N, C-alpha and C positions, 0 to 999 in steps of 0.2 A: 312377723319378720322371720323368714326362714334362715336358720343358721347353716352355713355351708359346711359340708363334711370336712374333717381334718385332712390336710394334705400331707402326703409322705414327705419326709425331709429330703431336700435336694442332695443328690450324690456329690461329694466333693469333686471339684474339677481336677481332672487328671493332668499330670505334668511330666514332661520328659526334658532331656537336656542334650545339647551338643557340647561335647567335652573334649576338644582337641588338646593334644599335648605338644608343646612347641619344642620338642627335642629334635624335630625335623619337619620339613615342609610337607604339606598335604600331598598324598599321592592318590592314584586312582582307586586303590582299595579302600582307604578310609573315607575318601570322598563318596563312594557308593553308600557306605553305612550312614554318613551324615545326610545324604539325600533321601534315603529311605526313612530315617528318623523324622526328618522335616515333613515329608509327604504324609506319613502316617499321622503325625500330630496335626497337621493342617486339615486333613480330611475329617478328623474326629474332634476338632476344636479343643485340642490339648494346649496347655500353656507350654512354651519353649523357653528354657534357660540356656544361655550361652555361658559356659564355665571353662576357662582356660586352666588346664591342670599343669602348672609350671613348677611343681615341687622338685623335679629331678634337675636341680639347678646346675650341676656340673656339665650337663649335656645340652643346656639351652643355649642356642645361638642368638646373638643380638639381632633384633628386628624381626624374629620369626613370629612373635605373638601378633604384631600388627599385620604381618603378611598373611598369617592364617586367617585372621578375621576378614581381611580384604578378599581373600580367595573364596571364602564361604559366601560373601555377598556377591562376588563375581559370578558364581554359579547360579545365583538367583535365590539363595536361601535368606530367610529373615528369622527373627526371634523376638520374644516379648520381654525378656529381662536379660541384662548383662551388656557387655561382657563382665563377668565376675572373675577376678584374678585370684586363684586359689591361695597363693602364698601371702596375699594381703590380709588374710583373716585367720591368724594362727590360734586365737583363743579357744574356739570350739574344739580343735584337735587336742590342745593341752587338757581341756576339761574332760574329754573322753578318756585320756590316759589316766587322769586322777580317778575317774570312776572305775576303770578296769583294775587299777592298782588297789583301790579300797576293797574290792571284792576278792583280791588274791588271784586274779586271772592273768596277770602278766608278770614277767620277771626280767631283770637285767641279764645280758649275755655278752661277754667279750670274747667268745671263742672264735678263732679264725676258721675260714673255709676248710683249710687243710685239717684242722683238728676235728671238725665235724665229719669230714670225709673218712677220717680214720675210724671214727666211732660208728659210722653208718655203713650200711651195705653199699657197694659200688653203685652209683647211679647209672641208669640206662644211657647208652650212647646218644648224645644229642640232647639229653635232658637239661633243662634250665635250673631245676631245683634239686637240692640234695635233701633227702628225707631226714629231718632233724630227730634223732632218737629221744624218746621220753627219758631214757636213762641219763641224759645230759642235763636234765632240769636240776636246779639247785634244791637242796633238801629243805631249805627255809625260803619261803616266798615272802618278799617284803610287801607291806600294805601301804606303802607310800611311793609315789612316783618321783624319781630323781633324774634329771636330764643329763647326768654326768656320764653314764656308761656309753659305749659305742652303740648298743642297740637294746631293744626290749622285745621280748617274744610273747605271743599269746599262748596260753595253755590250751591245746586242742584236745577235746575229748575223743576217745576211741569210738568207732562206728560211723555209719554213713550219714551224710547230710543230704536230704532229698528235697526236691522241688520240681514243679512242672513248668518247663519253659514254654512260653506262649507260641514259639515257633518250632523249637527243637523237640518238644515233648518231655516226658518224664525223665528226670536225671537223678543220679545218685553218685556221690563221691565220698570216699573215706579219706578225709584230709589228713587224718593222723598217719595214714599209710603213704599218702602221696608226698606230702611235704613236712608233716609233723608240726611242731610248734613254729609258727612263721613270724617273721619280723613285723612289728607294727610301729616301731619308732626307731629312728637312726640318728646318730650324731657322728658324721664322718670327720668334721673339723672341730677340734676342741675349743677353738676361738670363736665359734659361732653357735647359736642355739640349734638344738636338734629339730628334726622334722618328722611328721608322720610318714610312714610308708604308704604306698599307693592304696593298699586295701583299706587301711583305717581312714585315710583322707576321703576316699570315695564314699564310704559308708556315712561318715559324719556329715559330709556336705550334701549327699543325696537326701538324708533324713531331714536336715534343717532347711533345705530348700524345697521340700515338699515333692521330691521326685517320686512319681508313682510307677513310671515305666522306663526301663533302661533297654535301649536297642544298641547292639554292638556285635562284633565278630565272634564266631563260635570258638575261636582260640581262647576266649575268656570264660568258657563254661565252668571250669573248675574254680575260677576266681569268684563266680557267683556263690559257690558253696562256702568259700572262705568269708565272703562278705556277709552271708547269712549268719554264719557263726558269730560275727561281730555285731550284727543287728541284735541277735538274741542276748549276747553277753552285755550289751549296753542297754537292753530293755527298750529298743526302738521299735516303733510300730506306726503304720503298717509296713510290712516288708514289700519291696517293689515287685512289680511284674517284670520278668526278664524275657527278652526277645533276642536270641542269639542267631545271627545270620551267617551262612557260609562265607568264607573268605574269597577274595580275588587272588588267584595264584598265577605264577608265571607259566610259560609253555612247558616247563619241565615238571610241573606239578608241585613246585615248592613255593613257599610264601613269597609274594612279590617283593623284590629287593633290587639292589644296585646291579646285581649280576644280570638282571633282565633288561637293563637299560635305564634311562632316566624317565621315570613315570610321574615325576612331580608336576602338580598342576601349574606352578609358576613357570616351569620350563616350557610346557606346552603353550601357555599364554604368551610367553616371550617370543615364541616361534609363530605367533599369529593364529593359533588355534582358538576357535570361538568356544564360549561356554556351552553353546547348543550342541556342538559336536561331542564334547565331554559328556554332557547329560544324555545324549542319544546313545553313546556307547554303553553307559551305565544302565540305561533302560533296557538294552538288549541283554545285559547280564542278569537283569531282574525278571526276564521273561515277559516283559511288557510288549516288545516288538520282536519279530523273528530275526532281524539283522539291524545293525546300526544305521541310524539316519538322524540328522540334526533335530533336536527337540528342546524346547524351553523347559525350565523348571516347573512352570505352571502347567504345561501339558503333562509332564511327568507326574505331578501331583494328581491331576484329574484322572490319569490312566492307572495309577498305582493300585495294585492289589497285592497285599503281602502274601496271599495264598498262591500267587503266581511265581514267586521266587523259587527257583529250583533248590532242592535240598542237597545239592552237590556244589562244590566250589566252582566259581567262574574261572575261565582261563583267558588271560591277556596274551595275545599273540603278536607277532611282527605285522601280520595283516591289520590288526587293530591299530597298531602304532602308525602304519602308513595311512590308514583311513583317517585318523585324527589330523594328520598333516595336510590332507587335501583341502584346497581352498573352496569355501562355500560359493556357489554360483547364485548371484542375486537376480 
C-alpha cells in the first residue's frame, strides 16, 4: 500500500466585515465601500461578518440600525454571519482594558480639551485631533483598570508605525506626533458604564471575530496605525490586511456631506430610484464602466477588479444626482 505524501495545511479562511455605524443613514460614499468589500469577498470566497458599530450612543437615531441592514440587502449585498450588535457584547472590551492596565500601557485622564490645547501646540486648521503631549502623562501609571474616570489613554511610543496597505501601498505614521496618547475608553455619563473608544472596540472585535481583511475609506489610514499599536499592545495576531480606498467627494472636492444635497440611500429609494441605478453609478466610480448605467450587485461582483479602482477620489456631481432620478425604461 502506497502511503500518500503529507498534504500542506489548509490556509485559514479569510474573513472581512461590513461594519456600518448607525450614527446616520447610509450615503453613496460608504455604500461604495460596502459594495467593494462584498464583491471582493464573494470573488475570493471570504467569510463576511455584518457588525453594527453602535457604540457612539448619543448620536444614534432610533430605527437607523434596522434601516441600515435593510438598505444593504436592498442593494443586493448578503453576509454569512450577523448582524452582530457591537454594544451587546461589552465583556471582551473590558477584558482588553484590564490587559492593557496590567501592563502599565494605559492611564486615566480627566483633562478637558481646553487644558490639552493649552499644553499642546495649536492644531492645524480643520484638524479633528489635538496632539496630546507626553508631558501630560501622570508620573505614576496605575496597574488596575477602574471605570470611574472620564477617559483612559493609551501610552503611544515615539517613532513611526509602518505597514503595507494592500491598495494604497507602504504607509508610515508617527502617532505620537499626530495625536499622541489617544483615548481608548470613555465614560461621559457617570450614571452609566463606560465604553471603549472606536479604536479599541474595532481591534478587539476584529481579532475575536477572525477578521483578516479590512476594506474601508482612505480617511482612516492613520487609524490603521493606531489600531496596529493596539494589536501589538494586546498581543493579538495575526494583524489584518488593510485595503484603504479613495473616498467619494462632492463637486467641490470636499468629503460628501449635507452641503452637497441629500445623498442618503433611503432618500433615493423613497424617490423611486432603483438599486440597479445606485450600483451602476458606484460601478462607474470604481472604473468598471466608463459611465453610469443600471447594474445589479451580481454583475458588479462579476466585473469587479480592485486594481481598476482609480487611486484618486471619485466625484459626485449634480449630473450624477439627476441620472439617479431618471426612471428605468423596461
